[in-house]
N, CA, C and O atoms as a GROMACS GRO file, in nm:
protein
  564
    1MET      N    1  12.472   3.916   6.644
    1MET     CA    2  12.360   3.929   6.733
    1MET      C    3  12.235   3.867   6.670
    1MET      O    4  12.204   3.893   6.554
    2LYS      N    5  12.164   3.786   6.746
    2LYS     CA    6  12.043   3.718   6.700
    2LYS      C    7  11.931   3.819   6.677
    2LYS      O    8  11.912   3.913   6.755
    3LYS      N    9  11.858   3.798   6.570
    3LYS     CA   10  11.741   3.882   6.544
    3LYS      C   11  11.635   3.854   6.650
    3LYS      O   12  11.613   3.739   6.687
    4ALA      N   13  11.570   3.959   6.696
    4ALA     CA   14  11.457   3.943   6.787
    4ALA      C   15  11.335   3.904   6.703
    4ALA      O   16  11.311   3.961   6.596
    5HIS      N   17  11.259   3.809   6.753
    5HIS     CA   18  11.138   3.767   6.682
    5HIS      C   19  11.016   3.820   6.756
    5HIS      O   20  10.998   3.793   6.875
    6ILE      N   21  10.934   3.894   6.685
    6ILE     CA   22  10.815   3.956   6.743
    6ILE      C   23  10.692   3.898   6.676
    6ILE      O   24  10.685   3.886   6.554
    7LEU      N   25  10.594   3.861   6.758
    7LEU     CA   26  10.465   3.819   6.706
    7LEU      C   27  10.368   3.935   6.722
    7LEU      O   28  10.340   3.977   6.834
    8LEU      N   29  10.319   3.985   6.612
    8LEU     CA   30  10.219   4.092   6.610
    8LEU      C   31  10.083   4.029   6.587
    8LEU      O   32  10.060   3.966   6.483
    9VAL      N   33   9.993   4.045   6.683
    9VAL     CA   34   9.858   3.992   6.672
    9VAL      C   35   9.766   4.112   6.653
    9VAL      O   36   9.731   4.181   6.749
   10GLU      N   37   9.728   4.135   6.530
   10GLU     CA   38   9.658   4.259   6.492
   10GLU      C   39   9.572   4.232   6.370
   10GLU      O   40   9.618   4.168   6.274
   11ASP      N   41   9.448   4.279   6.371
   11ASP     CA   42   9.360   4.259   6.256
   11ASP      C   43   9.343   4.384   6.170
   11ASP      O   44   9.286   4.376   6.061
   12ASN      N   45   9.391   4.498   6.217
   12ASN     CA   46   9.377   4.623   6.141
   12ASN      C   47   9.494   4.637   6.045
   12ASN      O   48   9.610   4.650   6.086
   13GLU      N   49   9.464   4.633   5.916
   13GLU     CA   50   9.568   4.636   5.814
   13GLU      C   51   9.656   4.761   5.823
   13GLU      O   52   9.778   4.752   5.805
   14GLY      N   53   9.596   4.877   5.851
   14GLY     CA   54   9.673   5.000   5.862
   14GLY      C   55   9.772   4.995   5.978
   14GLY      O   56   9.885   5.039   5.965
   15ASP      N   57   9.728   4.940   6.092
   15ASP     CA   58   9.817   4.928   6.208
   15ASP      C   59   9.929   4.827   6.182
   15ASP      O   60  10.040   4.844   6.230
   16ILE      N   61   9.898   4.721   6.106
   16ILE     CA   62  10.001   4.624   6.069
   16ILE      C   63  10.109   4.693   5.987
   16ILE      O   64  10.228   4.678   6.016
   17VAL      N   65  10.068   4.768   5.886
   17VAL     CA   66  10.163   4.836   5.798
   17VAL      C   67  10.249   4.934   5.878
   17VAL      O   68  10.371   4.936   5.862
   18LEU      N   69  10.186   5.015   5.964
   18LEU     CA   70  10.261   5.112   6.044
   18LEU      C   71  10.360   5.043   6.138
   18LEU      O   72  10.473   5.089   6.154
   19THR      N   73  10.318   4.935   6.199
   19THR     CA   74  10.406   4.863   6.292
   19THR      C   75  10.525   4.804   6.218
   19THR      O   76  10.638   4.815   6.264
   20LEU      N   77  10.500   4.743   6.104
   20LEU     CA   78  10.610   4.686   6.025
   20LEU      C   79  10.706   4.795   5.978
   20LEU      O   80  10.828   4.775   5.978
   21GLU      N   81  10.652   4.910   5.938
   21GLU     CA   82  10.737   5.023   5.897
   21GLU      C   83  10.825   5.070   6.012
   21GLU      O   84  10.943   5.098   5.993
   22ALA      N   85  10.769   5.078   6.130
   22ALA     CA   86  10.845   5.123   6.247
   22ALA      C   87  10.960   5.027   6.275
   22ALA      O   88  11.072   5.072   6.302
   23PHE      N   89  10.936   4.898   6.269
   23PHE     CA   90  11.042   4.802   6.294
   23PHE      C   91  11.148   4.805   6.185
   23PHE      O   92  11.266   4.782   6.212
   24GLU      N   93  11.107   4.834   6.061
   24GLU     CA   94  11.203   4.846   5.951
   24GLU      C   95  11.294   4.967   5.971
   24GLU      O   96  11.411   4.963   5.933
   25GLU      N   97  11.243   5.075   6.030
   25GLU     CA   98  11.321   5.197   6.053
   25GLU      C   99  11.418   5.186   6.169
   25GLU      O  100  11.510   5.267   6.181
   26SER      N  101  11.399   5.088   6.253
   26SER     CA  102  11.480   5.080   6.374
   26SER      C  103  11.620   5.029   6.345
   26SER      O  104  11.650   4.981   6.236
   27LYS      N  105  11.706   5.042   6.446
   27LYS     CA  106  11.844   4.998   6.435
   27LYS      C  107  11.859   4.849   6.463
   27LYS      O  108  11.960   4.789   6.428
   28LEU      N  109  11.759   4.790   6.525
   28LEU     CA  110  11.768   4.650   6.566
   28LEU      C  111  11.726   4.556   6.454
   28LEU      O  112  11.644   4.590   6.369
   29LEU      N  113  11.784   4.438   6.457
   29LEU     CA  114  11.743   4.334   6.365
   29LEU      C  115  11.623   4.263   6.425
   29LEU      O  116  11.633   4.205   6.533
   30THR      N  117  11.512   4.268   6.355
   30THR     CA  118  11.390   4.202   6.403
   30THR      C  119  11.324   4.125   6.291
   30THR      O  120  11.329   4.164   6.174
   31ASP      N  121  11.263   4.016   6.328
   31ASP     CA  122  11.172   3.944   6.240
   31ASP      C  123  11.034   3.961   6.302
   31ASP      O  124  11.018   3.939   6.422
   32VAL      N  125  10.937   3.998   6.222
   32VAL     CA  126  10.802   4.016   6.274
   32VAL      C  127  10.709   3.919   6.201
   32VAL      O  128  10.700   3.920   6.078
   33SER      N  129  10.641   3.837   6.278
   33SER     CA  130  10.536   3.751   6.224
   33SER      C  131  10.403   3.815   6.259
   33SER      O  132  10.388   3.873   6.366
   34VAL      N  133  10.307   3.806   6.167
   34VAL     CA  134  10.177   3.870   6.187
   34VAL      C  135  10.067   3.764   6.177
   34VAL      O  136  10.064   3.685   6.083
   35VAL      N  137   9.979   3.766   6.275
   35VAL     CA  138   9.855   3.689   6.267
   35VAL      C  139   9.740   3.785   6.294
   35VAL      O  140   9.757   3.885   6.364
   36LYS      N  141   9.622   3.755   6.238
   36LYS     CA  142   9.514   3.853   6.239
   36LYS      C  143   9.395   3.818   6.326
   36LYS      O  144   9.293   3.887   6.324
   37ASN      N  145   9.406   3.710   6.404
   37ASN     CA  146   9.298   3.679   6.497
   37ASN      C  147   9.354   3.598   6.614
   37ASN      O  148   9.465   3.547   6.608
   38GLY      N  149   9.274   3.588   6.719
   38GLY     CA  150   9.320   3.522   6.839
   38GLY      C  151   9.345   3.373   6.822
   38GLY      O  152   9.438   3.320   6.882
   39LYS      N  153   9.264   3.306   6.742
   39LYS     CA  154   9.284   3.163   6.719
   39LYS      C  155   9.418   3.139   6.650
   39LYS      O  156   9.493   3.050   6.690
   40ASP      N  157   9.447   3.218   6.547
   40ASP     CA  158   9.575   3.203   6.477
   40ASP      C  159   9.693   3.234   6.569
   40ASP      O  160   9.799   3.174   6.556
   41ALA      N  161   9.674   3.328   6.662
   41ALA     CA  162   9.781   3.359   6.757
   41ALA      C  163   9.816   3.235   6.840
   41ALA      O  164   9.933   3.202   6.857
   42LEU      N  165   9.713   3.167   6.891
   42LEU     CA  166   9.738   3.047   6.971
   42LEU      C  167   9.791   2.933   6.885
   42LEU      O  168   9.877   2.858   6.930
   43ASP      N  169   9.740   2.920   6.763
   43ASP     CA  170   9.794   2.818   6.672
   43ASP      C  171   9.943   2.844   6.645
   43ASP      O  172  10.023   2.751   6.642
   44PHE      N  173   9.979   2.969   6.626
   44PHE     CA  174  10.119   3.007   6.605
   44PHE      C  175  10.204   2.967   6.725
   44PHE      O  176  10.309   2.904   6.711
   45LEU      N  177  10.158   3.004   6.844
   45LEU     CA  178  10.236   2.978   6.966
   45LEU      C  179  10.245   2.830   6.999
   45LEU      O  180  10.347   2.785   7.052
   46TYR      N  181  10.141   2.754   6.967
   46TYR     CA  182  10.142   2.610   6.994
   46TYR      C  183  10.189   2.528   6.873
   46TYR      O  184  10.190   2.405   6.877
   47LYS      N  185  10.227   2.598   6.764
   47LYS     CA  186  10.279   2.534   6.642
   47LYS      C  187  10.179   2.433   6.586
   47LYS      O  188  10.212   2.316   6.562
   48ARG      N  189  10.057   2.481   6.565
   48ARG     CA  190   9.951   2.396   6.512
   48ARG      C  191   9.916   2.438   6.369
   48ARG      O  192   9.933   2.554   6.332
   49GLY      N  193   9.868   2.344   6.292
   49GLY     CA  194   9.818   2.371   6.157
   49GLY      C  195   9.921   2.437   6.068
   49GLY      O  196  10.032   2.387   6.052
   50ALA      N  197   9.884   2.551   6.011
   50ALA     CA  198   9.973   2.623   5.918
   50ALA      C  199  10.098   2.676   5.986
   50ALA      O  200  10.191   2.720   5.918
   51TYR      N  201  10.103   2.674   6.118
   51TYR     CA  202  10.214   2.733   6.193
   51TYR      C  203  10.305   2.627   6.256
   51TYR      O  204  10.372   2.654   6.356
   52ILE      N  205  10.307   2.508   6.200
   52ILE     CA  206  10.381   2.396   6.257
   52ILE      C  207  10.531   2.428   6.273
   52ILE      O  208  10.595   2.376   6.364
   53SER      N  209  10.584   2.511   6.186
   53SER     CA  210  10.727   2.544   6.194
   53SER      C  211  10.752   2.685   6.246
   53SER      O  212  10.860   2.741   6.225
   54ALA      N  213  10.654   2.743   6.311
   54ALA     CA  214  10.667   2.880   6.364
   54ALA      C  215  10.778   2.887   6.469
   54ALA      O  216  10.795   2.796   6.550
   55GLU      N  217  10.850   2.996   6.465
   55GLU     CA  218  10.956   3.022   6.563
   55GLU      C  219  10.894   3.087   6.687
   55GLU      O  220  10.806   3.172   6.677
   56ARG      N  221  10.940   3.045   6.803
   56ARG     CA  222  10.891   3.104   6.928
   56ARG      C  223  10.928   3.252   6.931
   56ARG      O  224  11.044   3.288   6.912
   57PRO      N  225  10.830   3.339   6.956
   57PRO     CA  226  10.861   3.482   6.960
   57PRO      C  227  10.932   3.522   7.089
   57PRO      O  228  10.915   3.458   7.193
   58ASP      N  229  11.010   3.627   7.080
   58ASP     CA  230  11.074   3.686   7.198
   58ASP      C  231  10.980   3.784   7.267
   58ASP      O  232  10.995   3.813   7.385
   59LEU      N  233  10.883   3.836   7.191
   59LEU     CA  234  10.793   3.941   7.237
   59LEU      C  235  10.663   3.930   7.159
   59LEU      O  236  10.664   3.899   7.040
   60ILE      N  237  10.551   3.955   7.227
   60ILE     CA  238  10.421   3.952   7.161
   60ILE      C  239  10.355   4.089   7.176
   60ILE      O  240  10.344   4.141   7.287
   61LEU      N  241  10.311   4.147   7.065
   61LEU     CA  242  10.230   4.268   7.064
   61LEU      C  243  10.088   4.224   7.033
   61LEU      O  244  10.061   4.172   6.925
   62LEU      N  245   9.998   4.244   7.129
   62LEU     CA  246   9.865   4.183   7.122
   62LEU      C  247   9.755   4.289   7.130
   62LEU      O  248   9.745   4.363   7.228
   63ASP      N  249   9.674   4.294   7.026
   63ASP     CA  250   9.556   4.382   7.026
   63ASP      C  251   9.446   4.317   7.109
   63ASP      O  252   9.446   4.195   7.126
   64ILE      N  253   9.353   4.395   7.159
   64ILE     CA  254   9.241   4.339   7.235
   64ILE      C  255   9.125   4.302   7.142
   64ILE      O  256   9.070   4.193   7.153
   65ASN      N  257   9.089   4.392   7.053
   65ASN     CA  258   8.971   4.372   6.969
   65ASN      C  259   9.007   4.289   6.846
   65ASN      O  260   9.037   4.342   6.739
   66LEU      N  261   9.002   4.157   6.865
   66LEU     CA  262   9.038   4.063   6.759
   66LEU      C  263   8.920   3.972   6.728
   66LEU      O  264   8.835   3.948   6.814
   67PRO      N  265   8.913   3.922   6.604
   67PRO     CA  266   8.811   3.824   6.572
   67PRO      C  267   8.841   3.687   6.635
   67PRO      O  268   8.956   3.659   6.671
   68ILE      N  269   8.742   3.605   6.646
   68ILE     CA  270   8.742   3.467   6.695
   68ILE      C  271   8.771   3.460   6.845
   68ILE      O  272   8.681   3.427   6.922
   69LEU      N  273   8.892   3.490   6.887
   69LEU     CA  274   8.926   3.503   7.029
   69LEU      C  275   8.982   3.643   7.049
   69LEU      O  276   9.067   3.686   6.972
   70ASN      N  277   8.935   3.715   7.151
   70ASN     CA  278   8.987   3.850   7.171
   70ASN      C  279   9.122   3.846   7.244
   70ASN      O  280   9.166   3.740   7.290
   71GLY      N  281   9.186   3.959   7.252
   71GLY     CA  282   9.318   3.967   7.313
   71GLY      C  283   9.322   3.924   7.458
   71GLY      O  284   9.420   3.864   7.502
   72HIS      N  285   9.217   3.952   7.533
   72HIS     CA  286   9.212   3.908   7.674
   72HIS      C  287   9.213   3.756   7.683
   72HIS      O  288   9.281   3.698   7.768
   73GLU      N  289   9.137   3.692   7.596
   73GLU     CA  290   9.132   3.545   7.596
   73GLU      C  291   9.268   3.486   7.558
   73GLU      O  292   9.312   3.388   7.618
   74VAL      N  293   9.332   3.545   7.459
   74VAL     CA  294   9.464   3.498   7.416
   74VAL      C  295   9.566   3.518   7.528
   74VAL      O  296   9.644   3.428   7.558
   75LEU      N  297   9.565   3.636   7.588
   75LEU     CA  298   9.657   3.665   7.698
   75LEU      C  299   9.640   3.565   7.812
   75LEU      O  300   9.738   3.512   7.865
   76GLN      N  301   9.516   3.539   7.848
   76GLN     CA  302   9.488   3.447   7.957
   76GLN      C  303   9.545   3.308   7.927
   76GLN      O  304   9.604   3.243   8.013
   77GLU      N  305   9.526   3.263   7.804
   77GLU     CA  306   9.579   3.131   7.763
   77GLU      C  307   9.732   3.130   7.769
   77GLU      O  308   9.791   3.034   7.819
   78ILE      N  309   9.795   3.235   7.719
   78ILE     CA  310   9.942   3.243   7.720
   78ILE      C  311   9.995   3.237   7.862
   78ILE      O  312  10.086   3.160   7.892
   79LYS      N  313   9.938   3.318   7.949
   79LYS     CA  314   9.992   3.330   8.085
   79LYS      C  315   9.958   3.210   8.174
   79LYS      O  316  10.016   3.195   8.281
   80GLN      N  317   9.864   3.125   8.131
   80GLN     CA  318   9.834   3.003   8.206
   80GLN      C  319   9.920   2.885   8.161
   80GLN      O  320   9.924   2.781   8.227
   81ASP      N  321   9.990   2.902   8.050
   81ASP     CA  322  10.071   2.794   7.995
   81ASP      C  323  10.214   2.804   8.047
   81ASP      O  324  10.280   2.908   8.031
   82HIS      N  325  10.262   2.698   8.108
   82HIS     CA  326  10.396   2.697   8.168
   82HIS      C  327  10.506   2.733   8.067
   82HIS      O  328  10.601   2.803   8.101
   83ASP      N  329  10.493   2.685   7.943
   83ASP     CA  330  10.597   2.709   7.843
   83ASP      C  331  10.589   2.846   7.778
   83ASP      O  332  10.689   2.896   7.727
   84LEU      N  333  10.472   2.908   7.778
   84LEU     CA  334  10.455   3.037   7.708
   84LEU      C  335  10.458   3.157   7.801
   84LEU      O  336  10.487   3.268   7.756
   85ARG      N  337  10.431   3.139   7.928
   85ARG     CA  338  10.410   3.252   8.018
   85ARG      C  339  10.529   3.346   8.033
   85ARG      O  340  10.513   3.461   8.073
   86THR      N  341  10.649   3.298   8.000
   86THR     CA  342  10.766   3.385   8.013
   86THR      C  343  10.784   3.480   7.894
   86THR      O  344  10.868   3.570   7.899
   87ILE      N  345  10.707   3.460   7.788
   87ILE     CA  346  10.716   3.552   7.674
   87ILE      C  347  10.647   3.683   7.714
   87ILE      O  348  10.529   3.681   7.750
   88PRO      N  349  10.718   3.796   7.709
   88PRO     CA  350  10.652   3.923   7.741
   88PRO      C  351  10.540   3.954   7.642
   88PRO      O  352  10.556   3.941   7.521
   89VAL      N  353  10.427   3.995   7.697
   89VAL     CA  354  10.311   4.031   7.616
   89VAL      C  355  10.277   4.177   7.643
   89VAL      O  356  10.249   4.215   7.756
   90ILE      N  357  10.281   4.256   7.537
   90ILE     CA  358  10.245   4.397   7.545
   90ILE      C  359  10.109   4.412   7.479
   90ILE      O  360  10.092   4.382   7.361
   91MET      N  361  10.012   4.459   7.556
   91MET     CA  362   9.881   4.487   7.498
   91MET      C  363   9.896   4.618   7.421
   91MET      O  364   9.929   4.722   7.480
   92LEU      N  365   9.873   4.614   7.291
   92LEU     CA  366   9.885   4.731   7.205
   92LEU      C  367   9.749   4.748   7.138
   92LEU      O  368   9.715   4.676   7.045
   93THR      N  369   9.672   4.846   7.187
   93THR     CA  370   9.531   4.853   7.150
   93THR      C  371   9.480   4.997   7.147
   93THR      O  372   9.545   5.087   7.199
   94THR      N  373   9.366   5.016   7.086
   94THR     CA  374   9.305   5.149   7.083
   94THR      C  375   9.228   5.176   7.212
   94THR      O  376   9.196   5.291   7.242
   95SER      N  377   9.198   5.072   7.288
   95SER     CA  378   9.115   5.088   7.408
   95SER      C  379   9.191   5.153   7.523
   95SER      O  380   9.299   5.109   7.561
   96SER      N  381   9.132   5.259   7.576
   96SER     CA  382   9.186   5.319   7.699
   96SER      C  383   9.086   5.298   7.812
   96SER      O  384   9.091   5.367   7.915
   97ASN      N  385   8.997   5.204   7.793
   97ASN     CA  386   8.895   5.169   7.892
   97ASN      C  387   8.961   5.111   8.017
   97ASN      O  388   9.042   5.019   8.007
   98ARG      N  389   8.929   5.166   8.132
   98ARG     CA  390   8.989   5.123   8.258
   98ARG      C  391   8.969   4.974   8.283
   98ARG      O  392   9.059   4.908   8.336
   99ARG      N  393   8.852   4.920   8.246
   99ARG     CA  394   8.827   4.776   8.264
   99ARG      C  395   8.923   4.692   8.180
   99ARG      O  396   8.974   4.591   8.227
  100ASP      N  397   8.947   4.735   8.055
  100ASP     CA  398   9.042   4.662   7.969
  100ASP      C  399   9.183   4.665   8.028
  100ASP      O  400   9.253   4.565   8.028
  101ILE      N  401   9.222   4.782   8.076
  101ILE     CA  402   9.356   4.796   8.135
  101ILE      C  403   9.370   4.705   8.257
  101ILE      O  404   9.466   4.629   8.268
  102ASN      N  405   9.273   4.714   8.347
  102ASN     CA  406   9.278   4.631   8.468
  102ASN      C  407   9.276   4.482   8.435
  102ASN      O  408   9.352   4.404   8.493
  103LYS      N  409   9.190   4.444   8.342
  103LYS     CA  410   9.181   4.302   8.305
  103LYS      C  411   9.312   4.253   8.244
  103LYS      O  412   9.354   4.140   8.271
  104ALA      N  413   9.376   4.336   8.164
  104ALA     CA  414   9.504   4.296   8.104
  104ALA      C  415   9.608   4.269   8.213
  104ALA      O  416   9.678   4.168   8.209
  105TYR      N  417   9.617   4.358   8.310
  105TYR     CA  418   9.715   4.338   8.417
  105TYR      C  419   9.675   4.224   8.510
  105TYR      O  420   9.761   4.154   8.563
  106GLU      N  421   9.546   4.204   8.531
  106GLU     CA  422   9.501   4.090   8.612
  106GLU      C  423   9.540   3.957   8.547
  106GLU      O  424   9.561   3.857   8.615
  107ASN      N  425   9.549   3.959   8.415
  107ASN     CA  426   9.590   3.839   8.340
  107ASN      C  427   9.739   3.839   8.308
  107ASN      O  428   9.785   3.765   8.221
  108TYR      N  429   9.814   3.923   8.379
  108TYR     CA  430   9.961   3.924   8.375
  108TYR      C  431  10.022   3.979   8.246
  108TYR      O  432  10.128   3.934   8.203
  109SER      N  433   9.954   4.076   8.184
  109SER     CA  434  10.017   4.148   8.074
  109SER      C  435  10.142   4.215   8.127
  109SER      O  436  10.144   4.262   8.241
  110ASN      N  437  10.246   4.220   8.046
  110ASN     CA  438  10.370   4.283   8.089
  110ASN      C  439  10.365   4.435   8.076
  110ASN      O  440  10.436   4.506   8.146
  111SER      N  441  10.281   4.483   7.986
  111SER     CA  442  10.255   4.627   7.978
  111SER      C  443  10.132   4.650   7.891
  111SER      O  444  10.085   4.561   7.821
  112TYR      N  445  10.082   4.773   7.897
  112TYR     CA  446   9.960   4.810   7.826
  112TYR      C  447   9.987   4.944   7.759
  112TYR      O  448  10.016   5.043   7.826
  113VAL      N  449   9.976   4.946   7.627
  113VAL     CA  450  10.004   5.068   7.551
  113VAL      C  451   9.881   5.099   7.465
  113VAL      O  452   9.835   5.015   7.388
  114THR      N  453   9.829   5.221   7.480
  114THR     CA  454   9.720   5.265   7.395
  114THR      C  455   9.778   5.323   7.267
  114THR      O  456   9.866   5.409   7.271
  115LYS      N  457   9.728   5.275   7.154
  115LYS     CA  458   9.778   5.320   7.024
  115LYS      C  459   9.750   5.469   7.007
  115LYS      O  460   9.635   5.512   7.018
  116PRO      N  461   9.853   5.546   6.978
  116PRO     CA  462   9.830   5.688   6.949
  116PRO      C  463   9.753   5.704   6.818
  116PRO      O  464   9.757   5.617   6.731
  117ILE      N  465   9.684   5.815   6.806
  117ILE     CA  466   9.603   5.842   6.688
  117ILE      C  467   9.689   5.880   6.568
  117ILE      O  468   9.669   5.829   6.458
  118SER      N  469   9.786   5.969   6.587
  118SER     CA  470   9.865   6.017   6.473
  118SER      C  471   9.970   5.915   6.431
  118SER      O  472  10.021   5.838   6.513
  119MET      N  473  10.000   5.914   6.303
  119MET     CA  474  10.097   5.821   6.249
  119MET      C  475  10.235   5.840   6.313
  119MET      O  476  10.300   5.742   6.348
  120ASP      N  477  10.278   5.964   6.328
  120ASP     CA  478  10.409   5.991   6.387
  120ASP      C  479  10.417   5.942   6.531
  120ASP      O  480  10.517   5.883   6.572
  121GLU      N  481  10.313   5.965   6.608
  121GLU     CA  482  10.311   5.919   6.747
  121GLU      C  483  10.304   5.766   6.756
  121GLU      O  484  10.362   5.706   6.846
  122PHE      N  485  10.232   5.705   6.661
  122PHE     CA  486  10.224   5.560   6.658
  122PHE      C  487  10.363   5.501   6.632
  122PHE      O  488  10.406   5.409   6.701
  123LEU      N  489  10.431   5.553   6.532
  123LEU     CA  490  10.566   5.505   6.499
  123LEU      C  491  10.661   5.524   6.618
  123LEU      O  492  10.742   5.437   6.649
  124LYS      N  493  10.650   5.638   6.683
  124LYS     CA  494  10.733   5.667   6.800
  124LYS      C  495  10.705   5.566   6.912
  124LYS      O  496  10.797   5.518   6.978
  125ALA      N  497  10.579   5.533   6.934
  125ALA     CA  498  10.542   5.437   7.038
  125ALA      C  499  10.602   5.300   7.009
  125ALA      O  500  10.654   5.235   7.100
  126ILE      N  501  10.596   5.255   6.884
  126ILE     CA  502  10.653   5.125   6.848
  126ILE      C  503  10.803   5.125   6.871
  126ILE      O  504  10.858   5.028   6.924
  127LEU      N  505  10.869   5.232   6.832
  127LEU     CA  506  11.015   5.240   6.854
  127LEU      C  507  11.050   5.241   7.002
  127LEU      O  508  11.151   5.185   7.043
  128GLN      N  509  10.966   5.305   7.084
  128GLN     CA  510  10.990   5.305   7.229
  128GLN      C  511  10.969   5.166   7.289
  128GLN      O  512  11.043   5.124   7.377
  129ILE      N  513  10.869   5.095   7.241
  129ILE     CA  514  10.847   4.957   7.285
  129ILE      C  515  10.970   4.874   7.251
  129ILE      O  516  11.022   4.800   7.335
  130GLU      N  517  11.014   4.887   7.128
  130GLU     CA  518  11.131   4.812   7.084
  130GLU      C  519  11.255   4.847   7.167
  130GLU      O  520  11.329   4.758   7.210
  131GLU      N  521  11.277   4.974   7.189
  131GLU     CA  522  11.394   5.017   7.266
  131GLU      C  523  11.391   4.960   7.407
  131GLU      O  524  11.492   4.908   7.456
  132PHE      N  525  11.275   4.968   7.473
  132PHE     CA  526  11.266   4.919   7.610
  132PHE      C  527  11.277   4.767   7.616
  132PHE      O  528  11.360   4.714   7.690
  133TRP      N  529  11.193   4.696   7.538
  133TRP     CA  530  11.184   4.552   7.550
  133TRP      C  531  11.297   4.477   7.482
  133TRP      O  532  11.331   4.366   7.525
  134LEU      N  533  11.357   4.534   7.378
  134LEU     CA  534  11.459   4.460   7.305
  134LEU      C  535  11.601   4.513   7.325
  134LEU      O  536  11.697   4.446   7.288
  135GLN      N  537  11.615   4.632   7.383
  135GLN     CA  538  11.749   4.684   7.410
  135GLN      C  539  11.777   4.692   7.560
  135GLN      O  540  11.880   4.644   7.606
  136LEU      N  541  11.687   4.751   7.635
  136LEU     CA  542  11.709   4.772   7.778
  136LEU      C  543  11.686   4.645   7.859
  136LEU      O  544  11.766   4.612   7.946
  137CYS      N  545  11.579   4.575   7.831
  137CYS     CA  546  11.544   4.455   7.909
  137CYS      C  547  11.625   4.334   7.864
  137CYS      O  548  11.669   4.325   7.750
  138LYS      N  549  11.642   4.243   7.956
  138LYS     CA  550  11.698   4.111   7.925
  138LYS      C  551  11.580   4.015   7.919
  138LYS      O  552  11.509   3.997   8.018
  139LEU      N  553  11.561   3.953   7.804
  139LEU     CA  554  11.448   3.863   7.785
  139LEU      C  555  11.489   3.719   7.813
  139LEU      O  556  11.606   3.684   7.797
  140PRO      N  557  11.394   3.636   7.854
  140PRO     CA  558  11.426   3.495   7.875
  140PRO      C  559  11.459   3.426   7.745
  140PRO      O  560  11.417   3.470   7.638
  141THR      N  561  11.534   3.319   7.754
  141THR     CA  562  11.568   3.244   7.632
  141THR      C  563  11.496   3.111   7.632
  141THR      O  564  11.511   3.033   7.538
   0.00000   0.00000   0.00000
């Protein structure tokens, strides 16, 4: 079985560590690439600069509050691109602001998950994302 490739776009070091730990604990084989700002996310997806040999992700976990380009801007760019729009994008953020939620779905986010505060709940949320998107769903190739 092919490893699922996940692109994590997150600037918070603690959330990066927790997310990577959750994927390590899971039963699925996953490769996780991490970028820490919106510009690097687009460079990764378009295989520019340092990311010239980047593998296309099967799933993107995208924070909203990012440096350079925020998550909404990145999402909008992804969903407007014919070659990238089929990659599922899960907004994974601390924001529970109704405007952020609505804007994410208006820009065709595949789902919106507010990061739980506790470490145990955060790990559980990541495992549930993985279970739904990488086990239950059939992703495009």
